[in-house]
Residue frames relative to the residue before (quaternion, step in Angstrom):
aa qw qx qy qz dx dy dz
M 1.0000 0.0000 0.0000 0.0000 0.00 0.00 0.00
S 0.5051 -0.6421 0.4790 0.3210 3.53 -1.16 0.53
K 0.6430 -0.5316 0.3900 0.3897 3.54 -1.26 0.42
K 0.4959 -0.6283 0.5091 0.3163 3.53 -1.18 0.62
I 0.4097 -0.7068 0.5233 0.2423 3.56 -0.96 0.87
V 0.1739 -0.7688 0.6097 0.0838 3.55 -0.90 0.98
Y 0.2027 -0.7873 0.5753 0.0895 3.55 -0.64 1.16
T 0.1856 -0.7710 0.5990 0.1108 3.56 -1.05 0.74
D 0.4579 -0.6744 0.5096 0.2754 3.53 -1.22 0.51
E 0.1676 0.7992 -0.5459 0.1874 3.56 0.45 1.27
P 0.5553 -0.5782 0.4545 0.3882 3.60 -1.14 0.44
I 0.4786 -0.6906 0.4733 0.2645 3.55 -1.03 0.83
G 0.4204 -0.6919 0.4880 0.3264 3.57 0.95 -0.78
P 0.7414 -0.3807 0.2645 0.4852 3.59 -1.23 -0.15
V 0.1557 -0.7820 0.6017 0.0479 3.54 -0.95 0.97
R 0.0407 -0.7829 0.6193 0.0426 3.57 -1.06 0.71
I 0.4062 -0.6984 0.5398 0.2366 3.54 -1.09 0.76
V 0.1858 -0.7767 0.5940 0.0966 3.56 -0.88 0.96
S 0.5606 -0.6116 0.4379 0.3463 3.54 -1.13 0.62
D 0.5034 -0.6318 0.5001 0.3119 3.54 -1.21 0.59
F 0.0296 -0.8498 0.5252 -0.0342 3.57 -0.13 1.28
L 0.5572 0.6183 -0.3987 0.3850 3.60 1.21 -0.18
P 0.4918 -0.6478 0.4839 0.3230 3.59 -1.03 0.71
S 0.5490 -0.6064 0.4570 0.3493 3.56 -1.17 0.56
P 0.6516 -0.5069 0.3726 0.4239 3.61 -1.18 0.35
A 0.6177 0.5488 -0.3484 0.4426 3.60 1.05 -0.70
E 0.6633 0.4997 -0.3021 0.4680 3.58 1.04 -0.76
L 0.6742 0.4963 -0.2925 0.4621 3.57 1.12 -0.59
S 0.7575 0.3861 -0.2004 0.4867 3.57 1.11 -0.57
F 0.2527 0.7951 -0.5174 0.1907 3.57 1.12 0.60
K 0.3423 -0.7112 0.5797 0.2025 3.54 -1.17 0.65
E 0.3331 -0.7535 0.5340 0.1899 3.54 -0.62 1.13
D 0.4372 -0.6466 0.5533 0.2907 3.53 -1.17 0.65
T 0.0395 0.8308 -0.5495 0.0798 3.58 -0.28 1.24
V 0.2099 -0.7321 0.6353 0.1280 3.51 -1.32 0.46
K 0.3694 -0.7247 0.5348 0.2288 3.57 -0.84 0.95
V 0.0076 0.7806 -0.6239 0.0358 3.54 -0.97 0.97
T 0.3230 -0.6837 0.6068 0.2451 3.52 -1.29 0.36
L 0.0123 0.8131 -0.5749 0.0907 3.52 -0.69 1.14
A 0.2653 -0.7531 0.5808 0.1586 3.57 -0.85 0.96
L 0.0440 -0.7963 0.6028 -0.0237 3.56 -0.68 1.17
S 0.5782 -0.5715 0.4365 0.3854 3.55 -1.20 0.42
R 0.6115 -0.5566 0.4191 0.3749 3.56 -1.15 0.62
E 0.6300 0.5550 -0.3258 0.4346 3.56 1.01 -0.88
S 0.6670 0.4994 -0.3009 0.4639 3.60 0.93 -0.88
V 0.6689 0.4963 -0.3025 0.4634 3.57 0.87 -0.93
D 0.6494 0.5147 -0.3160 0.4621 3.59 0.93 -0.87
F 0.6296 0.5370 -0.3278 0.4557 3.57 1.01 -0.84
F 0.7083 0.4572 -0.2720 0.4639 3.59 0.78 -1.02
K 0.6237 0.5260 -0.3461 0.4633 3.59 1.02 -0.68
H 0.6545 0.5112 -0.3079 0.4641 3.57 0.96 -0.87
E 0.6826 0.4801 -0.2829 0.4728 3.58 0.89 -0.95
A 0.6346 0.5282 -0.3307 0.4571 3.59 1.01 -0.77
Q 0.6462 0.5152 -0.3192 0.4638 3.56 0.97 -0.82
K 0.6452 0.5213 -0.3143 0.4618 3.59 0.99 -0.83
N 0.7703 0.3584 -0.1674 0.5002 3.57 1.03 -0.84
H 0.4284 -0.7412 0.4309 0.2853 3.58 1.30 0.28
T 0.5549 0.5508 -0.4254 0.4558 3.55 0.77 1.07
H 0.5757 -0.5798 0.4474 0.3638 3.58 -1.30 -0.11
Y 0.5144 -0.6710 0.4361 0.3083 3.57 -0.90 0.90
Q 0.6288 0.5360 -0.3493 0.4419 3.60 1.02 -0.69
K 0.6240 0.5267 -0.3320 0.4721 3.57 1.08 -0.72
M 0.6344 0.5249 -0.3306 0.4612 3.60 1.01 -0.77
I 0.6524 0.5010 -0.3132 0.4746 3.59 0.93 -0.87
R 0.6464 0.5211 -0.3194 0.4567 3.59 0.96 -0.88
R 0.6743 0.4882 -0.3000 0.4659 3.60 0.91 -0.86
L 0.6091 0.5403 -0.3466 0.4658 3.58 1.07 -0.70
L 0.6773 0.4779 -0.2887 0.4790 3.58 0.90 -0.91
D 0.6289 0.5270 -0.3333 0.4644 3.60 1.02 -0.76
S 0.6507 0.5119 -0.3077 0.4689 3.58 0.98 -0.85
Y 0.6420 0.5167 -0.3129 0.4721 3.57 0.97 -0.87
T 0.6546 0.5193 -0.3057 0.4566 3.57 0.94 -0.93
K 0.6555 0.5167 -0.3070 0.4572 3.58 0.93 -0.93
T 0.6585 0.5115 -0.3052 0.4599 3.58 0.93 -0.90
C 0.6639 0.5013 -0.3049 0.4637 3.59 0.92 -0.88
K 0.6518 0.5110 -0.3169 0.4622 3.59 0.97 -0.82
E 0.6463 0.5166 -0.3197 0.4617 3.59 1.00 -0.80
R 0.6469 0.5129 -0.3181 0.4662 3.58 1.01 -0.76
E 0.6505 0.5153 -0.3140 0.4613 3.58 1.01 -0.81
A 0.6575 0.5319 -0.3074 0.4362 3.58 1.06 -0.74
Q 0.6294 0.5628 -0.3362 0.4173 3.61 1.16 -0.45
């Protein structure tokens, strides 16, 4: 077992209030509007994303979707200029 924590009655010191910058649980659990598609990818690409997803504890399909979303956003921003 780990050691028992002993608390002391020490002064805390100067305290400052920080703004609430974290997103709400509702903002974190949004459901993306998705469309299912069938897409043929190279074995090399799929293996790469599967390997990276495993390293980062996520799903490879989500990584591919985010990559495409990022590409789409960048292209739209360039067109708007």
